[in-house]
N, C-alpha and C positions, 0 to 999 in steps of 0.2 A: 387808682392811686388814693391813698388814705392819709394825706397830710392832715394834721390837726393844728388849728391856729386859735390862740386866745388873744384877744385884743381888748385891753383896758377892762378886764373882767373884775367885777366887784361883787361881793356878797355881804349883805346886811341882814341882821335879825333885829327888826325894829330900828332903834337908833344906834345899835352896835354894829360897826363895820369890822368884819373879820378877815376879808380878803380885799386888798387895797389896789385895785386897778392893775392887775398883773398882765404882762405881755409874754407870750411864749409861742414859738413856731417849732413844730415837731414834724420831721420829714417822714415820708413814706418808708416803712420798714425800719424805722429807728426805734431803739429801746431807750426810753427816757425814764429816769427814776426821780421822783419827787421825794426829797428827804429833809428832815428837820425835826426838832423836838416836838413833843406833844403840844397840841394847841396852836401850831404854826399855820394851819390852814391847808395842809397838803391833801388830807382826805376830803375836805369840803370842795377843793378844786377838782379832784377826781370825780366826785359825785355830781358836780355841775357839768362836767364833760359827759357823764353817763345820762344826764337828765333826771337824776334822782333828787337834785336840788335845783330850784329855780335860781337864775342869776339875777342880780339886782342892777347890773349895769354892764355895758360892753357887749362883745359878740364872741361866740364860739362857732368855729367852722370845722366840719369834717369833710375832707375832699373839697368840692366846690359848693357845698351847701352850708348855709348858716342854720344851725340846729337849735337856736335859742328856744324856739317854741315847739320843737318836735318832742314827742314822748320817747321814752327809752327804746321801745320796740321798733321805732322808725329810724333809729340812728345807726343801725347795723353795727352795734358794739356788743362785746361779751365781757362780763365782769366776773372775776373770781374773788370771793370774799374770804376774810379771815376765818369765818365760822364754817366754811365748806358749803353750808346751806343745801345739803343733800336731803332727798325724801327718804326717811328711814324705812318705809314700807315697800320701797321699790328696789329691785336688784340694781347692780352696777349698770347692766345693759339698759334697763328701763330708765335709770337716771340720765344716762348719756343721751338717749333718744327722746326724752320727754319734750324738750323744747321744740324739736322738729315735729313731733306728733301733734302738739298744740297748734303749730303752724300749718297742719294738714299736709305735710310733705308726703309724697308717695312712700309706701312701705319699703319698696326696693331701695329708694334713696336713703331712707333712715338706716336700713341695714348696712348699706355701703359706707356711709359716713361714720357710723358707730364702729364698724370694723376697722376703718382707717385710724380713728382716734385711739382705739384700744391698742392697735399695733404700734403707733407712735409712742404711747405712754406705757407699754408693757402691761396692759390690763387684761389681756386675753384670758389668763387663768382665773380671773376674779369676776367675770361677767355675770355669773349666776349668784354671787354673794350679795347679802344685804350690807349696808354701810356699817352696821354694828359689828360685823365680822371682819372689818378691815382695820389696818393700822392707821395712825394719823397721816403718815406719808401717802398711803394708798388712797385714803379719802381725798387728800388734796389733789392727787393725780386724777381722780374721778371728776372733781370740780373743774380742773383744767380741761379734761376731755369733754365735758359738757359744753365748755366754751368753744372748743375747737370745732365741734360738729356743725356749728352754725356758720362757719366760714366768715367770721366778722371782718370788717375793715380795721377795727381797732380792738385790741385786748386791753382791759383795765384790771389791774391787780391791786387790791386794797389790803396791805399787810398780810399776804397769804401765808407767811411762815411763822407768824407770831405764836401760834399754839403748839409748835413743834419743839422738841428738845434740840440741843446744839448740834448733835451728830446728824439728825434728820434735816435740820435747816441747811447744813452744808451739802447734803445729798440732793435736796430739792433745789438748791441754787443751780446745781449742775443740770438737773432735769429741765428747769425753766430756760436756761441758756440753750440747751439742745433743742428744746421746743421752738424757740424763736428762730434758730438757724434752719429748722426744717419747715416751719409753717410760713415764715417770712411775712409777718404782719406787724403793723405798727403796735408798739406796746407802751403803755403808760403805767408805771409801777410805783406804788406808794409804800414807803417804809420809814421807820425811825432809826433803823440800823444802818450805820454808815458802811459797815463791812458789806452788807447786801448791795448797797448803792455802788460801791467801788467795784465789786466783782461782776455785777450784772450789766451796768449801764454803758451805752454808747456815750450818752451825756447825762450829767447830774444837774438837777435843779435844786439848789439849797434854799430853803425857805425859813423865815423867822417872822413871827408876829404878822402874818398875812402878806408879807412882801417877799419878793425874790431877791436874795442876796447875791447869788452868783450862778451862772450857767456855764458849764464847760465839760470837757472830757474828764474822766477820773484823774488822769495825770495833770491836767491843767488846774483843777481845784486843789489837788494835793501840792503841786509844786509852786503855784502862783495864787494863793488865796488873796482875795481882794480886801479882806478885813480880818480883824482879830476873831470875830465870831466864826467865820469859815475856817480859819486856821485852827481854832480849838475844837471844832466839831468834826472835821475830817482828819482821820489818822488815828491809829491805835498802836501804842499809847498816844495821847494827844500831844500837840505841839507845846513845848515849854514856852511860857511867855513871862518876861521879866520887865518891870518898870525901870526906866533909865532916863538920864538927862544927857543931852549932847554936850560933851566937854572933853578937854584934853585930847582932841583929835579922834575921839571915838564916842562910845556910849558908856557913861559911868553908871554902874549898877548900884543898888542900895548898900552893898558892903564895900564900895569903893573900887571894885574890880572894873577896869576899863576894857571894853571889847571894841576892837577896830571895826569901823563901819565900811560898807562897800563904797568904792570910789564913785563920784558923781551923784551921790545921794543929796537931794535938795532939803537940807536941814540947816538950822542955825544954832549957834551956841546958846545953851540954856533951854532949848526946846525939849519938852517932855515927850518921850517916845516909849514904845514897847518893843523890846528885842525878842524875836521868836526863833526857836530852832527845834527841829524834831529830834527825838531820842537817838535815831540812827546817825545823826550828825554830831553827837556828843558821846564819844567812846573812849575807853582807856587806850593809851598808846599801844599800838601793835594789835589791836582788836577792832579795827574800823575798816569800812569799805572806802572811805574817802582818802584823797591824797593828803598825807599828813604834813606835806611841805607848805600847804595853804591853810594852816590852822593856827589857833592860839592855844597854848598849853595852860591848863588850870589844874593845880594839885588840890584834890578834895578827898575828904574821908567818906567812905561808903556808909550810909545809914542802914539800908536794907538791900539785900540781893534776892532776886526772884529768878531762879534757874528754870529755863523753859526748854532744855535740851540743846538745840543748836545755837541758842543765844541766852543771855542772862540780862534781865532788866535791873539796872542799878539805880538806887535812889540816893541822891546827895543834896547838898545845899549850895546855891549860888545866888548872889544878889539878895541874900536874906530870905530866900524862898526855896521850897523843895522842888527839885527838878529830876527828870529821869533821863538816863542814858542807856545805850545798848552795847553789850559786850558780845562780839561774835567770836566763834571758836573759844567758848568760855572755859574757864577753870574755876575751881572753888574760890569764892570771895567771902571773907568773914566780915561781919558788921564791925565798923570802926577801922577797917583797913584803909590806908591812904593810897590813892591811885593818881597817876598823871593822866588826866582826861585831855583829849584833843577836841576842839570845837571847830567844825568845818565852816570857815568864813565864806566860802562860795555859796553856801546854802542858808546863809543868815537872812532872816526876814526882819524888816523894820516897819513899824506902824506908828502913825501919829496917835498919841494917847488920847487926845480930845475927841477925835472923830472915829478912831479905830481903823481908819483906812490905810492900806498899804502905801508905803512911800517908795517902793521899788516898782519899776515899770514891768 
């Protein structure tokens, strides 16, 4: 079993603390994604698990062993890097088997494991090629294959798709998901791309400034963000967030529009809040997924329309701020056209402005 546990893990460089005592339990065979903006501490955390960075405080356990003082080679982990890190003078087959060769594994065992990895990743036709003769996606598969042959307890991925174009990233996400289903090993994956996080993860760990903001399944962090940071980071397009004041039985926006608040919300008159709603919850009448009987109608002019085939992103203004909505089964919409938008009140999010924390359970 390859559970990974981080307890009060801290990382300092001199007097600068960049990871602030994080706690995280990762179950055997779980696919966990660390996501957050650049500089949030996610790659540093991954490198501490790998043993490439010393920890400044706390404990890291893999299985039943505390690995704080173990070198990387003794942790039975495999790491896939952004840069592939392939040996340019070695063939694909030699790259795949090199780690086992250094570990003095029997030749028959090396052949067997390399063949298995090549079959899993579709690398059979390329075994005699050098990395220079491979595409970016093929090189990344070789890097993953080199990790597979070691039969590690834990796979660590550090932004492995960052160097690929959008189409290849989509293809490689599928490859990585298939790999996890076949190999059934614990995976810790780092990315700044929330789409990667949402599509790959069993659970997502959202980090900011060296702290963990929220841990949950993709649906949990999308449907129930704990604060305005998570709400704005997860989702594409991001959640609309408007400043408001509790008044007149609802939340009064900057332009005087009053949005009804959910029942039972612990707010007081005059309290400053942030009202949040996702673009798919704000749609022209007749072009929404939500039940339009549980909405508020808002007549607004369209500033810009972005047609995307099956849907169109519409930009308008509400509360003195630009917001985005989604039009399903779209038709042509001209800039300046006035539409009746429906706002789904069942999916309204309300946050305390001062703390940023969600006020909904």
